[in-house]
C-alpha positions in Angstrom: -80.4 89.3 27.0 -80.9 90.1 23.0 -80.9 93.3 22.1 -84.4 94.6 20.6 -85.2 94.6 16.8 -86.3 97.5 15.3 -89.6 96.5 15.8 -89.8 95.8 19.1 -88.4 99.2 20.0 -90.9 100.7 18.1 -93.6 98.9 20.1 -92.3 99.4 23.4 -92.2 103.7 22.0 -95.8 103.4 21.7 -96.4 101.7 25.1 -94.3 104.2 26.9 -96.3 107.1 27.4 -98.9 106.8 30.2 -102.3 105.5 28.6 -105.7 104.9 29.8 -106.6 100.9 30.3 -108.9 102.0 27.2 -106.0 103.2 24.6 -104.4 100.3 25.7 -106.7 97.4 25.0 -107.9 99.5 21.4 -104.0 99.4 20.7 -103.3 95.7 21.2 -106.7 95.4 19.0 -105.8 96.9 16.3 -102.0 95.6 16.3 -103.9 92.2 16.7 -106.0 93.0 13.6 -102.9 94.0 11.8 -101.0 90.5 12.3 -104.1 89.0 11.8 -104.5 90.3 8.3 -100.9 89.6 7.0 -101.4 86.5 8.1 -104.4 86.0 6.1 -102.8 87.7 3.2 -99.8 85.7 3.7 -101.6 82.5 3.4 -103.5 83.5 0.9 -100.7 84.2 -1.5 -98.9 80.7 -0.5 -102.0 78.9 -1.4 -102.9 80.4 -4.7 -98.9 80.0 -5.5 -99.4 76.1 -4.3 -102.7 76.1 -6.0 -104.8 74.7 -3.4 -108.4 74.4 -3.5 -111.2 74.3 -0.9 -111.3 70.2 -1.4 -107.7 70.3 -0.1 -108.7 72.0 3.0 -111.3 69.7 3.5 -109.5 67.1 2.9 -106.6 68.0 5.4 -109.3 68.1 8.2 -109.6 64.6 8.3 -106.0 63.2 7.6 -103.8 61.9 10.0 -100.4 63.3 9.8 -98.8 62.4 12.9 -95.0 60.5 13.0 -94.4 57.6 14.5 -92.3 57.4 17.4 -89.1 55.5 17.4 
């Protein structure tokens, strides 16, 4: 088994003490929102850097980008 990362160790510390089911749900919700916000921020930053537009995104919805198997 691999060693825990510092982030994993900190999260385990949060869950170490006995918490009610409600507190555990709330903590999971807070962590989920944080990760979602971070992902959106990083995606927005990358889109601005690459000068993507709403039109690009709309076009991607209809593109078929599958790779043919050999």
